[in-house]
Backbone as CSV, one residue per row, in Angstrom:
resi,resn,N_x,N_y,N_z,CA_x,CA_y,CA_z,C_x,C_y,C_z
1,UNK,-31.404,74.674,-52.854,-31.311,73.315,-52.328,-30.449,72.460,-53.221
2,UNK,-29.816,71.474,-52.621,-29.109,70.441,-53.367,-30.017,69.219,-53.383
3,UNK,-30.291,68.709,-54.575,-31.238,67.618,-54.732,-30.546,66.439,-55.419
4,UNK,-30.629,65.291,-54.785,-30.103,64.032,-55.329,-31.259,63.350,-56.067
5,UNK,-31.069,63.083,-57.346,-32.101,62.457,-58.157,-31.637,61.070,-58.589
6,UNK,-32.376,60.053,-58.193,-32.138,58.688,-58.694,-32.735,58.604,-60.093
7,UNK,-31.908,58.238,-61.062,-32.306,58.239,-62.455,-31.549,59.325,-63.183
8,UNK,-31.187,59.034,-64.422,-30.439,60.063,-65.188,-30.879,60.110,-66.651
9,UNK,-31.287,58.989,-67.212,-31.605,58.935,-68.647,-33.093,59.062,-68.935
10,UNK,-33.948,58.869,-67.936,-35.383,58.935,-68.160,-35.850,60.372,-68.378
11,UNK,-37.062,60.514,-68.925,-37.539,61.850,-69.273,-37.756,62.735,-68.044
12,UNK,-38.201,62.167,-66.923,-38.380,62.995,-65.729,-37.055,63.429,-65.141
13,UNK,-36.090,62.505,-65.030,-34.764,62.863,-64.498,-34.125,63.940,-65.347
14,UNK,-34.235,63.825,-66.665,-33.661,64.834,-67.536,-34.362,66.184,-67.323
15,UNK,-35.676,66.144,-67.167,-36.424,67.403,-66.950,-36.051,68.032,-65.610
16,UNK,-35.873,67.232,-64.587,-35.462,67.785,-63.285,-34.123,68.482,-63.389
17,UNK,-33.197,67.865,-64.111,-31.876,68.469,-64.300,-31.983,69.784,-65.091
18,UNK,-32.810,69.760,-66.141,-32.919,70.937,-67.002,-33.625,72.113,-66.311
19,UNK,-34.587,71.819,-65.432,-35.405,72.881,-64.824,-34.877,73.345,-63.482
20,UNK,-33.852,72.718,-62.967,-33.392,72.998,-61.603,-33.005,74.461,-61.372
21,UNK,-32.229,75.033,-62.322,-31.736,76.391,-62.117,-32.866,77.393,-61.996
22,UNK,-33.970,77.167,-62.710,-35.091,78.084,-62.678,-35.743,78.146,-61.304
23,UNK,-35.509,77.083,-60.512,-36.056,77.050,-59.164,-34.998,77.362,-58.095
24,UNK,-33.790,77.693,-58.543,-32.731,77.997,-57.615,-32.144,76.787,-56.931
25,UNK,-32.294,75.601,-57.535,-31.781,74.361,-56.967,-30.586,73.843,-57.772
26,UNK,-29.801,73.006,-57.125,-28.741,72.254,-57.805,-29.174,70.797,-57.796
27,UNK,-29.304,70.213,-58.967,-29.749,68.832,-59.111,-28.632,68.000,-59.697
28,UNK,-28.336,66.888,-59.031,-27.403,65.906,-59.571,-28.139,64.598,-59.791
29,UNK,-28.045,64.060,-60.990,-28.746,62.840,-61.340,-27.792,61.655,-61.364
30,UNK,-28.286,60.487,-60.968,-27.451,59.291,-60.879,-28.221,58.097,-61.435
31,UNK,-27.618,57.457,-62.451,-28.211,56.275,-63.018,-27.183,55.148,-63.089
32,UNK,-27.500,54.107,-63.866,-26.553,53.016,-63.988,-25.263,53.467,-64.673
33,UNK,-24.116,52.945,-64.274,-23.892,51.891,-63.281,-23.717,52.415,-61.854
34,UNK,-23.596,53.726,-61.694,-23.329,54.256,-60.342,-24.463,53.932,-59.381
35,UNK,-25.708,53.998,-59.890,-26.870,53.684,-59.057,-27.791,52.787,-59.880
36,UNK,-27.932,51.569,-59.463,-28.775,50.581,-60.162,-29.781,50.033,-59.169
37,UNK,-31.032,50.428,-59.300,-32.042,49.997,-58.349,-32.299,48.495,-58.397
38,UNK,-31.924,47.866,-59.530,-32.111,46.417,-59.624,-31.096,45.645,-58.785
39,UNK,-29.973,46.315,-58.470,-28.908,45.662,-57.711,-28.503,46.602,-56.567
40,UNK,-29.283,46.642,-55.510,-28.999,47.600,-54.424,-27.587,47.471,-53.885
41,UNK,-26.943,48.616,-53.836,-25.579,48.683,-53.290,-25.490,49.667,-52.160
42,UNK,-24.415,50.423,-52.120,-24.221,51.394,-51.054,-24.903,52.704,-51.401
43,UNK,-26.253,52.668,-51.432,-26.995,53.862,-51.763,-26.715,54.972,-50.737
44,UNK,-26.600,54.576,-49.487,-26.376,55.562,-48.444,-25.082,56.328,-48.650
45,UNK,-24.007,55.609,-48.997,-22.730,56.254,-49.229,-22.770,57.167,-50.433
46,UNK,-23.450,56.711,-51.509,-23.531,57.506,-52.706,-24.285,58.810,-52.448
47,UNK,-25.384,58.696,-51.707,-26.174,59.900,-51.398,-25.385,60.822,-50.480
48,UNK,-24.799,60.257,-49.438,-24.088,61.081,-48.454,-22.964,61.855,-49.103
49,UNK,-22.303,61.273,-50.094,-21.167,61.949,-50.744,-21.603,63.230,-51.446
50,UNK,-22.888,63.332,-51.791,-23.372,64.515,-52.484,-23.900,65.566,-51.519
51,UNK,-24.081,65.210,-50.260,-24.590,66.130,-49.227,-25.851,66.866,-49.669
52,UNK,-26.884,66.106,-50.112,-28.087,66.765,-50.591,-29.014,67.185,-49.445
53,UNK,-29.996,68.005,-49.799,-31.027,68.396,-48.840,-32.257,67.505,-48.975
54,UNK,-32.425,66.868,-50.130,-33.591,66.048,-50.389,-33.232,65.017,-51.460
55,UNK,-33.922,63.886,-51.459,-33.736,62.833,-52.466,-35.040,62.659,-53.233
56,UNK,-34.934,62.633,-54.572,-36.102,62.342,-55.431,-35.820,61.077,-56.201
57,UNK,-36.727,60.126,-56.140,-36.575,58.909,-56.929,-37.365,59.031,-58.239
58,UNK,-36.645,59.319,-59.317,-37.256,59.401,-60.642,-36.880,58.190,-61.485
59,UNK,-36.258,57.184,-60.876,-35.852,55.968,-61.587,-36.912,54.911,-61.457
60,UNK,-37.169,54.179,-62.511,-38.173,53.118,-62.447,-38.041,52.209,-63.659
61,UNK,-38.581,51.017,-63.511,-38.773,50.123,-64.661,-40.143,50.518,-65.230
62,UNK,-40.208,51.034,-66.450,-41.450,51.571,-66.997,-41.949,50.863,-68.262
63,UNK,-41.299,49.779,-68.665,-41.713,49.078,-69.876,-42.939,48.227,-69.543
64,UNK,-44.116,48.794,-69.730,-45.362,48.191,-69.255,-45.581,46.810,-69.846
65,UNK,-45.415,46.651,-71.158,-45.649,45.358,-71.781,-44.540,44.361,-71.445
66,UNK,-43.292,44.821,-71.518,-42.183,43.897,-71.251,-42.188,43.390,-69.826
67,UNK,-42.764,44.164,-68.928,-42.801,43.745,-67.530,-43.553,42.427,-67.365
68,UNK,-44.478,42.113,-68.239,-45.207,40.864,-68.149,-44.285,39.653,-68.262
69,UNK,-43.189,39.803,-68.973,-42.225,38.686,-69.124,-40.948,38.941,-68.336
70,UNK,-40.845,40.107,-67.669,-39.686,40.424,-66.845,-40.151,40.862,-65.458
71,UNK,-41.054,40.092,-64.903,-41.634,40.460,-63.620,-40.563,40.596,-62.523
72,UNK,-39.601,39.709,-62.536,-38.559,39.760,-61.508,-37.778,41.045,-61.536
73,UNK,-37.429,41.493,-62.732,-36.672,42.747,-62.864,-37.536,43.943,-62.496
74,UNK,-38.792,43.940,-62.960,-39.697,45.060,-62.621,-39.865,45.178,-61.101
75,UNK,-40.052,44.043,-60.425,-40.204,44.070,-58.968,-38.907,44.485,-58.291
76,UNK,-37.766,44.034,-58.795,-36.505,44.391,-58.187,-36.276,45.901,-58.217
77,UNK,-36.631,46.533,-59.327,-36.420,47.974,-59.460,-37.499,48.763,-58.733
78,UNK,-38.756,48.472,-59.059,-39.865,49.299,-58.592,-40.276,49.054,-57.160
79,UNK,-39.996,47.867,-56.639,-40.317,47.584,-55.236,-39.056,47.540,-54.394
80,UNK,-38.177,46.585,-54.695,-36.984,46.413,-53.884,-36.048,47.607,-53.915
81,UNK,-35.701,48.073,-55.112,-34.778,49.189,-55.227,-35.342,50.468,-54.629
82,UNK,-36.621,50.723,-54.884,-37.251,51.931,-54.313,-37.233,51.905,-52.797
83,UNK,-37.527,50.731,-52.235,-37.514,50.612,-50.782,-36.124,50.794,-50.189
84,UNK,-35.113,50.229,-50.826,-33.733,50.386,-50.340,-33.292,51.845,-50.424
85,UNK,-33.669,52.504,-51.489,-33.295,53.923,-51.644,-33.965,54.776,-50.572
86,UNK,-35.252,54.510,-50.315,-35.964,55.242,-49.273,-35.328,54.993,-47.907
87,UNK,-34.933,53.768,-47.640,-34.310,53.433,-46.353,-33.006,54.195,-46.185
88,UNK,-32.233,54.310,-47.266,-30.964,55.043,-47.205,-31.211,56.508,-46.906
89,UNK,-32.243,57.080,-47.540,-32.540,58.499,-47.274,-32.977,58.698,-45.836
90,UNK,-33.755,57.769,-45.317,-34.207,57.917,-43.921,-33.029,57.841,-42.940
91,UNK,-32.105,56.894,-43.176,-30.960,56.794,-42.294,-30.120,58.058,-42.291
92,UNK,-30.145,58.787,-43.387,-29.404,60.036,-43.504,-30.228,61.244,-43.028
93,UNK,-31.478,60.988,-42.638,-32.331,62.053,-42.163,-32.816,62.991,-43.258
94,UNK,-32.969,62.456,-44.486,-33.324,63.288,-45.638,-34.772,63.050,-46.086
95,UNK,-35.473,64.102,-46.488,-36.791,63.914,-47.118,-36.656,63.110,-48.385
96,UNK,-37.705,62.334,-48.691,-37.682,61.424,-49.858,-38.953,61.603,-50.653
97,UNK,-38.801,61.949,-51.927,-39.925,62.081,-52.851,-39.839,60.926,-53.865
98,UNK,-40.948,60.228,-54.027,-40.985,59.048,-54.885,-42.105,59.184,-55.901
99,UNK,-41.818,58.869,-57.141,-42.815,58.997,-58.226,-43.448,57.650,-58.530
100,UNK,-44.765,57.611,-58.471,-45.516,56.377,-58.763,-46.436,56.651,-59.950
101,UNK,-47.486,55.846,-60.106,-48.241,55.842,-61.346,-49.715,55.659,-61.162
102,UNK,-50.494,56.141,-62.150,-51.929,55.921,-62.167,-52.276,54.455,-62.432
103,UNK,-51.295,53.656,-62.871,-51.558,52.237,-63.161,-51.724,51.392,-61.909
104,UNK,-51.691,52.005,-60.736,-52.048,51.250,-59.531,-53.553,51.044,-59.454
105,UNK,-54.332,51.701,-60.320,-55.778,51.559,-60.349,-56.215,50.721,-61.536
106,UNK,-57.414,50.119,-61.452,-57.902,49.311,-62.547,-58.685,50.087,-63.577
107,UNK,-58.995,51.355,-63.306,-59.681,52.187,-64.269,-61.169,51.986,-64.377
108,UNK,-61.775,51.320,-63.413,-63.200,51.018,-63.489,-64.065,51.945,-62.624
109,UNK,-63.494,52.941,-61.969,-64.258,53.812,-61.107,-65.267,54.666,-61.869
110,UNK,-64.853,55.151,-63.028,-65.724,56.008,-63.823,-65.660,57.473,-63.441
111,UNK,-64.693,57.814,-62.619,-64.489,59.202,-62.195,-63.013,59.318,-61.773
112,UNK,-62.505,60.543,-61.686,-61.093,60.693,-61.279,-60.829,60.071,-59.915
113,UNK,-59.693,59.412,-59.797,-59.322,58.747,-58.556,-58.747,59.733,-57.549
114,UNK,-59.151,59.578,-56.301,-58.536,60.278,-55.170,-57.601,59.312,-54.476
115,UNK,-56.770,59.865,-53.612,-55.697,59.082,-53.010,-56.213,57.915,-52.170
116,UNK,-57.395,58.048,-51.584,-57.902,56.991,-50.719,-58.680,55.906,-51.432
117,UNK,-58.848,56.009,-52.751,-59.554,54.978,-53.497,-58.792,53.658,-53.480
118,UNK,-59.555,52.573,-53.556,-58.941,51.246,-53.560,-58.069,51.047,-54.796
119,UNK,-56.902,50.479,-54.591,-55.998,50.154,-55.685,-56.271,48.744,-56.162
120,UNK,-56.064,48.540,-57.484,-56.248,47.218,-58.073,-55.499,47.167,-59.394
121,UNK,-54.187,47.126,-59.341,-53.399,47.128,-60.579,-53.718,45.930,-61.451
122,UNK,-53.685,46.153,-62.772,-54.055,45.118,-63.717,-52.909,44.256,-64.209
123,UNK,-51.699,44.782,-64.171,-50.553,44.062,-64.737,-49.361,44.102,-63.811
124,UNK,-48.277,43.538,-64.281,-47.042,43.448,-63.475,-46.506,44.833,-63.171
125,UNK,-46.470,45.701,-64.187,-45.939,47.044,-63.965,-46.696,47.771,-62.862
126,UNK,-48.016,47.808,-62.952,-48.821,48.481,-61.930,-48.637,47.843,-60.561
127,UNK,-48.565,46.524,-60.538,-48.374,45.822,-59.263,-47.008,46.169,-58.649
128,UNK,-45.984,46.210,-59.507,-44.645,46.536,-58.984,-44.589,47.949,-58.413
129,UNK,-45.283,48.874,-59.041,-45.301,50.259,-58.551,-46.146,50.351,-57.280
130,UNK,-47.248,49.640,-57.230,-48.071,49.632,-56.015,-47.291,49.056,-54.844
131,UNK,-46.635,47.945,-55.074,-45.835,47.354,-53.994,-44.625,48.237,-53.650
132,UNK,-44.150,48.977,-54.632,-43.089,49.938,-54.375,-43.539,51.056,-53.457
133,UNK,-44.773,51.518,-53.604,-45.306,52.531,-52.687,-45.251,52.020,-51.245
134,UNK,-45.724,50.805,-51.057,-45.714,50.226,-49.717,-44.309,50.075,-49.188
135,UNK,-43.379,49.637,-50.040,-41.998,49.465,-49.611,-41.368,50.797,-49.202
136,UNK,-41.662,51.843,-49.958,-41.136,53.163,-49.633,-41.659,53.658,-48.305
137,UNK,-42.977,53.551,-48.072,-43.547,54.057,-46.843,-43.139,53.205,-45.641
138,UNK,-42.904,51.913,-45.874,-42.419,51.060,-44.786,-40.992,51.465,-44.381
139,UNK,-40.169,51.789,-45.378,-38.786,52.151,-45.108,-38.632,53.584,-44.621
140,UNK,-39.532,54.460,-45.095,-39.424,55.896,-44.781,-40.839,56.439,-44.596
141,UNK,-41.410,56.315,-43.391,-42.817,56.719,-43.150,-43.107,58.176,-43.464
142,UNK,-42.080,59.039,-43.493,-42.287,60.466,-43.793,-42.125,60.766,-45.283
143,UNK,-41.992,59.747,-46.092,-41.798,59.961,-47.536,-43.050,60.550,-48.160
144,UNK,-42.825,61.220,-49.297,-43.905,61.724,-50.145,-43.935,60.918,-51.438
145,UNK,-45.102,60.371,-51.744,-45.288,59.595,-52.975,-46.235,60.349,-53.892
146,UNK,-45.830,60.530,-55.129,-46.620,61.258,-56.103,-46.988,60.368,-57.273
147,UNK,-48.269,60.048,-57.395,-48.758,59.284,-58.553,-49.009,60.232,-59.709
148,UNK,-48.512,59.883,-60.861,-48.713,60.675,-62.050,-49.164,59.768,-63.177
149,UNK,-49.310,60.303,-64.383,-49.745,59.446,-65.470,-49.527,60.075,-66.837
150,UNK,-49.390,59.230,-67.828,-49.315,59.617,-69.237,-48.216,60.680,-69.449
151,UNK,-47.036,60.411,-68.917,-45.940,61.398,-68.999,-45.380,61.417,-70.409
152,UNK,-45.192,62.620,-70.927,-44.634,62.783,-72.279,-43.609,63.945,-72.276
153,UNK,-42.752,63.940,-73.265,-41.768,65.001,-73.381,-40.870,64.736,-74.577
154,UNK,-39.801,65.510,-74.668,-38.903,65.396,-75.810,-37.949,64.228,-75.705
155,UNK,-37.855,63.614,-74.516,-36.925,62.498,-74.299,-37.692,61.214,-74.022
156,UNK,-36.989,60.081,-74.191,-37.526,58.800,-73.793,-38.647,58.298,-74.690
157,UNK,-39.180,57.154,-74.320,-40.285,56.593,-75.074,-41.602,57.054,-74.514
158,UNK,-42.400,57.751,-75.289,-43.697,58.204,-74.811,-44.647,58.388,-76.006
159,UNK,-45.917,58.503,-75.732,-46.962,58.541,-76.760,-46.762,59.710,-77.723
160,UNK,-46.423,60.874,-77.215,-46.298,62.035,-78.093,-45.144,61.857,-79.060
161,UNK,-44.018,61.367,-78.588,-42.900,61.120,-79.488,-43.261,60.069,-80.537
162,UNK,-43.996,59.053,-80.114,-44.437,58.010,-81.045,-45.322,58.583,-82.131
163,UNK,-46.248,59.460,-81.748,-47.155,60.092,-82.709,-46.384,60.963,-83.717
164,UNK,-45.387,61.696,-83.239,-44.593,62.528,-84.141,-43.853,61.640,-85.137
165,UNK,-43.296,60.529,-84.660,-42.578,59.618,-85.581,-43.508,59.001,-86.587
166,UNK,-44.630,58.482,-86.103,-45.571,57.817,-87.026,-46.209,58.756,-88.021
167,UNK,-46.347,60.023,-87.636,-46.926,60.999,-88.535,-46.066,61.176,-89.804
168,UNK,-44.782,60.901,-89.683,-43.901,60.981,-90.843,-43.808,59.722,-91.631
169,UNK,-44.491,58.651,-91.154,-44.365,57.337,-91.791,-45.690,56.798,-92.345
170,UNK,-46.818,57.312,-91.844,-48.116,56.722,-92.178,-49.053,57.763,-92.798
171,UNK,-49.993,57.240,-93.563,-51.068,58.094,-94.097,-52.325,58.003,-93.269
172,UNK,-52.427,56.973,-92.421,-53.598,56.805,-91.565,-53.160,56.150,-90.265
173,UNK,-53.724,56.607,-89.162,-53.430,56.030,-87.860,-54.735,55.786,-87.121
174,UNK,-54.885,54.586,-86.596,-56.035,54.282,-85.741,-55.606,54.467,-84.287
175,UNK,-56.336,55.282,-83.547,-55.977,55.664,-82.187,-57.116,55.299,-81.211
176,UNK,-56.717,54.741,-80.076,-57.699,54.381,-79.057,-58.412,55.642,-78.547
177,UNK,-59.748,55.598,-78.574,-60.530,56.781,-78.213,-61.328,56.603,-76.943
178,UNK,-61.278,55.424,-76.323,-62.106,55.190,-75.152,-61.270,54.832,-73.922
179,UNK,-60.053,55.343,-73.839,-59.197,55.207,-72.673,-58.798,56.616,-72.247
180,UNK,-58.937,56.911,-70.949,-58.797,58.284,-70.491,-57.790,58.426,-69.356
181,UNK,-57.112,59.569,-69.351,-56.138,59.855,-68.311,-55.787,61.311,-68.302
182,UNK,-54.682,61.642,-67.609,-54.210,63.016,-67.501,-52.822,63.128,-68.146
183,UNK,-52.746,63.508,-69.428,-51.434,63.696,-70.039,-50.606,64.693,-69.233
184,UNK,-49.350,64.335,-68.985,-48.511,65.149,-68.089,-47.159,65.430,-68.752
185,UNK,-46.883,66.690,-69.002,-45.620,67.063,-69.598,-44.517,66.874,-68.551
186,UNK,-43.445,66.182,-68.906,-42.365,65.904,-67.987,-41.794,67.180,-67.370
187,UNK,-41.717,68.247,-68.158,-41.197,69.522,-67.620,-42.130,70.086,-66.572
188,UNK,-43.425,69.959,-66.774,-44.385,70.450,-65.771,-44.306,69.641,-64.488
189,UNK,-44.160,68.338,-64.640,-44.029,67.458,-63.454,-42.749,67.798,-62.713
190,UNK,-41.661,68.035,-63.447,-40.394,68.413,-62.804,-40.537,69.739,-62.064
191,UNK,-41.200,70.692,-62.689,-41.412,71.986,-62.024,-42.166,71.809,-60.707
192,UNK,-43.209,70.975,-60.738,-44.004,70.741,-59.530,-43.164,70.086,-58.435
193,UNK,-42.402,69.077,-58.777,-41.573,68.403,-57.774,-40.515,69.333,-57.204
194,UNK,-39.942,70.178,-58.063,-38.942,71.118,-57.589,-39.547,72.205,-56.701
195,UNK,-40.805,72.536,-56.949,-41.497,73.483,-56.090,-41.872,72.852,-54.752
196,UNK,-42.142,71.558,-54.758,-42.539,70.852,-53.542,-41.317,70.520,-52.666
197,UNK,-40.172,70.321,-53.319,-38.968,69.872,-52.575,-38.685,70.695,-51.318
198,UNK,-38.745,72.043,-51.357,-38.470,72.789,-50.130,-39.539,72.595,-49.053
199,UNK,-40.704,72.060,-49.440,-41.795,71.818,-48.488,-41.855,70.374,-48.028
200,UNK,-40.838,69.596,-48.398,-40.918,68.131,-48.245,-41.117,67.681,-46.790
201,UNK,-40.717,68.505,-45.841,-40.868,68.089,-44.438,-42.241,68.470,-43.869
202,UNK,-43.088,69.096,-44.701,-44.378,69.557,-44.196,-45.513,68.579,-44.455
203,UNK,-45.236,67.472,-45.111,-46.258,66.492,-45.396,-45.688,65.112,-45.509
204,UNK,-46.537,64.142,-45.661,-46.121,62.747,-45.839,-47.298,61.988,-46.448
205,UNK,-46.968,60.873,-47.106,-48.029,60.046,-47.668,-48.136,60.131,-49.168
206,UNK,-49.298,59.797,-49.690,-49.514,59.666,-51.116,-50.330,60.825,-51.657
207,UNK,-49.895,61.374,-52.799,-50.583,62.476,-53.468,-50.634,62.176,-54.967
208,UNK,-51.649,62.755,-55.609,-51.751,62.668,-57.066,-51.237,63.968,-57.662
209,UNK,-50.424,63.818,-58.738,-49.752,64.962,-59.344,-49.631,64.710,-60.830
210,UNK,-50.545,65.293,-61.585,-50.591,65.041,-63.035,-51.144,66.281,-63.733
211,UNK,-51.116,66.262,-65.069,-51.656,67.362,-65.845,-53.114,67.639,-65.468
212,UNK,-53.521,68.897,-65.501,-54.815,69.286,-64.969,-55.965,69.134,-65.971
213,UNK,-55.671,68.703,-67.190,-56.736,68.508,-68.193,-56.713,67.060,-68.651
214,UNK,-57.867,66.430,-68.586,-57.938,65.005,-68.992,-58.050,64.895,-70.508
215,UNK,-57.856,63.681,-71.011,-57.924,63.426,-72.451,-58.052,61.942,-72.697
216,UNK,-58.481,61.615,-73.900,-58.339,60.249,-74.404,-57.052,60.200,-75.209
217,UNK,-56.603,58.990,-75.525,-55.421,58.885,-76.407,-55.708,59.564,-77.740
218,UNK,-56.946,59.438,-78.227,-57.299,60.092,-79.507,-57.187,61.598,-79.397
219,UNK,-57.697,62.162,-78.279,-57.599,63.622,-78.081,-56.149,64.069,-78.141
220,UNK,-55.277,63.331,-77.471,-53.874,63.720,-77.430,-53.243,63.596,-78.816
221,UNK,-53.574,62.535,-79.532,-53.048,62.365,-80.877,-53.512,63.507,-81.794
222,UNK,-54.784,63.908,-81.662,-55.299,65.039,-82.444,-54.490,66.313,-82.146
223,UNK,-54.198,66.486,-80.863,-53.400,67.649,-80.463,-52.034,67.655,-81.083
224,UNK,-51.394,66.484,-81.124,-50.057,66.370,-81.745,-50.142,66.729,-83.216
225,UNK,-51.164,66.183,-83.903,-51.275,66.446,-85.350,-51.518,67.924,-85.603
226,UNK,-52.272,68.578,-84.770,-52.515,70.004,-84.928,-51.207,70.789,-84.802
227,UNK,-50.370,70.401,-83.860,-49.067,71.048,-83.678,-48.185,70.808,-84.890
228,UNK,-48.189,69.606,-85.408,-47.366,69.292,-86.573,-47.837,70.071,-87.812
229,UNK,-49.155,70.141,-87.984,-49.696,70.936,-89.115,-49.289,72.388,-89.010
230,UNK,-49.323,72.926,-87.780,-48.920,74.318,-87.569,-47.448,74.531,-87.900
231,UNK,-46.664,73.449,-87.776,-45.229,73.519,-88.108,-44.957,73.222,-89.558
232,UNK,-46.023,73.069,-90.357,-45.868,72.846,-91.788,-45.716,71.419,-92.207
233,UNK,-45.997,70.488,-91.288,-45.866,69.062,-91.618,-47.180,68.528,-92.209
234,UNK,-47.060,67.548,-93.092,-48.220,66.786,-93.557,-48.523,65.709,-92.529
235,UNK,-49.767,65.559,-92.164,-50.118,64.608,-91.108,-51.103,63.574,-91.625
236,UNK,-51.118,62.401,-91.013,-52.028,61.334,-91.412,-53.459,61.594,-90.918
237,UNK,-54.422,60.946,-91.549,-55.782,60.945,-91.053,-55.841,60.054,-89.819
238,UNK,-56.691,60.429,-88.889,-56.834,59.642,-87.655,-58.187,58.937,-87.619
239,UNK,-58.170,57.684,-87.201,-59.389,56.932,-87.007,-59.538,56.543,-85.540
240,UNK,-60.770,56.428,-85.073,-61.048,56.070,-83.683,-61.247,54.548,-83.551
241,UNK,-60.569,53.957,-82.572,-60.822,52.539,-82.279,-61.002,52.375,-80.772
242,UNK,-61.538,51.232,-80.379,-61.717,50.910,-78.981,-60.424,50.311,-78.433
243,UNK,-60.168,50.550,-77.181,-59.025,49.936,-76.522,-59.095,48.430,-76.545
244,UNK,-60.306,47.887,-76.643,-60.441,46.440,-76.708,-59.864,45.846,-77.980
245,UNK,-59.713,46.694,-78.997,-59.158,46.248,-80.259,-57.626,46.338,-80.268
246,UNK,-57.059,46.995,-79.268,-55.622,47.158,-79.179,-55.052,46.001,-78.382
247,UNK,-54.385,45.096,-79.060,-53.864,43.882,-78.421,-52.447,44.143,-77.945
248,UNK,-52.229,43.966,-76.634,-50.923,44.165,-76.035,-50.735,43.166,-74.916
249,UNK,-49.488,42.832,-74.587,-49.239,41.851,-73.509,-49.822,42.272,-72.172
250,UNK,-49.794,43.557,-71.865,-50.253,44.043,-70.555,-51.583,44.756,-70.682
251,UNK,-52.525,44.472,-69.783,-53.788,45.236,-69.794,-53.562,46.637,-69.254
252,UNK,-54.356,47.589,-69.783,-54.288,48.974,-69.329,-55.607,49.369,-68.680
253,UNK,-55.573,50.272,-67.713,-56.832,50.762,-67.122,-57.607,51.590,-68.147
254,UNK,-58.922,51.433,-68.115,-59.795,52.172,-69.056,-59.797,53.666,-68.770
255,UNK,-59.798,53.999,-67.510,-59.978,55.406,-67.117,-59.162,55.654,-65.842
256,UNK,-57.943,56.145,-66.024,-57.057,56.323,-64.879,-56.865,57.803,-64.542
257,UNK,-57.904,58.602,-64.776,-57.844,60.017,-64.433,-57.580,60.184,-62.926
258,UNK,-56.782,61.193,-62.585,-56.410,61.436,-61.213,-56.940,62.786,-60.723
259,UNK,-57.522,62.798,-59.556,-57.921,64.035,-58.878,-56.702,64.522,-58.100
260,UNK,-56.183,65.690,-58.498,-54.928,66.207,-57.912,-55.176,67.348,-56.915
261,UNK,-56.374,67.491,-56.430,-56.700,68.616,-55.563,-55.990,68.561,-54.221
262,UNK,-55.686,67.354,-53.722,-55.017,67.258,-52.427,-53.604,67.850,-52.531
263,UNK,-52.875,67.560,-53.580,-51.533,68.138,-53.756,-51.636,69.652,-53.892
264,UNK,-52.660,70.123,-54.565,-52.803,71.565,-54.739,-53.076,72.237,-53.392
265,UNK,-53.935,71.636,-52.574,-54.230,72.214,-51.264,-53.010,72.138,-50.330
266,UNK,-52.281,71.046,-50.430,-51.176,70.830,-49.484,-49.923,71.632,-49.857
267,UNK,-49.598,71.654,-51.143,-48.334,72.258,-51.579,-48.478,73.485,-52.462
268,UNK,-49.710,73.804,-52.831,-49.920,74.985,-53.675,-49.473,74.806,-55.108
269,UNK,-49.478,73.579,-55.607,-49.025,73.325,-56.971,-50.187,72.775,-57.802
270,UNK,-50.286,73.219,-59.018,-51.269,72.699,-59.974,-50.600,72.685,-61.343
271,UNK,-50.515,71.530,-61.940,-49.839,71.400,-63.212,-50.702,71.971,-64.351
272,UNK,-50.071,72.582,-65.345,-50.848,72.998,-66.517,-51.472,71.792,-67.217
273,UNK,-52.473,72.065,-68.027,-53.074,71.003,-68.824,-52.324,70.778,-70.121
274,UNK,-52.551,69.636,-70.739,-51.792,69.288,-71.940,-52.018,70.270,-73.100
275,UNK,-53.223,70.919,-73.237,-53.328,71.873,-74.344,-52.361,73.038,-74.247
276,UNK,-51.918,73.349,-73.029,-50.989,74.447,-72.822,-49.528,74.018,-72.918
277,UNK,-49.260,72.729,-72.791,-47.894,72.239,-72.725,-47.457,71.436,-73.942
278,UNK,-48.422,70.974,-74.703,-48.104,70.068,-75.816,-47.265,70.743,-76.879
279,UNK,-47.520,72.017,-77.153,-46.779,72.711,-78.183,-45.279,72.745,-77.914
280,UNK,-44.918,73.030,-76.679,-43.501,73.070,-76.311,-42.852,71.694,-76.467
281,UNK,-43.596,70.652,-76.104,-43.045,69.306,-76.215,-42.830,68.921,-77.681
282,UNK,-43.812,69.173,-78.515,-43.678,68.833,-79.941,-42.568,69.639,-80.574
283,UNK,-42.496,70.915,-80.248,-41.412,71.746,-80.813,-40.038,71.191,-80.425
284,UNK,-39.880,70.774,-79.171,-38.609,70.204,-78.697,-38.299,68.910,-79.422
285,UNK,-39.307,68.093,-79.670,-39.096,66.835,-80.416,-38.625,67.130,-81.842
286,UNK,-39.246,68.085,-82.495,-38.859,68.449,-83.855,-37.446,69.027,-83.908
287,UNK,-37.091,69.802,-82.904,-35.725,70.311,-82.836,-34.731,69.141,-82.703
288,UNK,-35.077,68.193,-81.843,-34.224,67.018,-81.659,-34.069,66.231,-82.929
289,UNK,-35.151,66.101,-83.710,-35.079,65.399,-84.983,-34.114,66.092,-85.933
290,UNK,-34.188,67.421,-86.012,-33.326,68.147,-86.928,-31.854,68.007,-86.532
291,UNK,-31.591,68.029,-85.227,-30.212,67.890,-84.754,-29.651,66.513,-85.056
292,UNK,-30.554,65.493,-85.063,-30.117,64.117,-85.258,-29.805,63.815,-86.713
293,UNK,-30.252,64.646,-87.629,-30.017,64.384,-89.045,-28.590,64.606,-89.468
């Protein structure tokens, strides 16, 4: 298949490009300035010129805290741009896969969320992604929307990369231990989307697609430190703190775990859990550090 990917510099877009050949696909990624979701242009012409079989939107405004002061930009990208891109795909008769987030929930359910649970985003970022889901389905009713969460990898800004960096700078780190989710390796998410792409005309609507093992931020940090120790690094001591003690501009859901069984039943995909994927991610980050020196 030929796959048009909106986004080029983000960790998911990079992973889609890197993993495409293993699935027998050709992936072309497009980011700014050629494709800017904040300033909708001739998306239809850009897509048509590539003659793809499917479109995947991996582009988004993801700066959760900054979104509180840049609400207009977050909405322009995550709602307006996503809707315009979906409309262009529909006019071309192409399947459209769109990536959303666990932050559409408030985290107060106390159990993993299923697709039909009530949404209640806490901040601008979550609201922009929630409204983006509606915009996509309004523009392209046959679209597939995949909510994921806690994405990490060797590229971009993510928790695992931050832990690797801080491990080389600090002797002690306090980590939030009472916030829970599904850490998701970008490469695993890319593999799942690439496996679903040929099935894109067989379903529609919203699905959850995230790592199959839940964790707290503290659990994930412990996992990173274990990988670093195995690589011969000295690591800091970790302390547990409550999320209530972590002051940030944007509120985060306490427990945004996702039940991904519907995607597994529908498409036959189940992502590995973070204990199986974290080692590859940390190793890739360390390789990147050595190359940058």
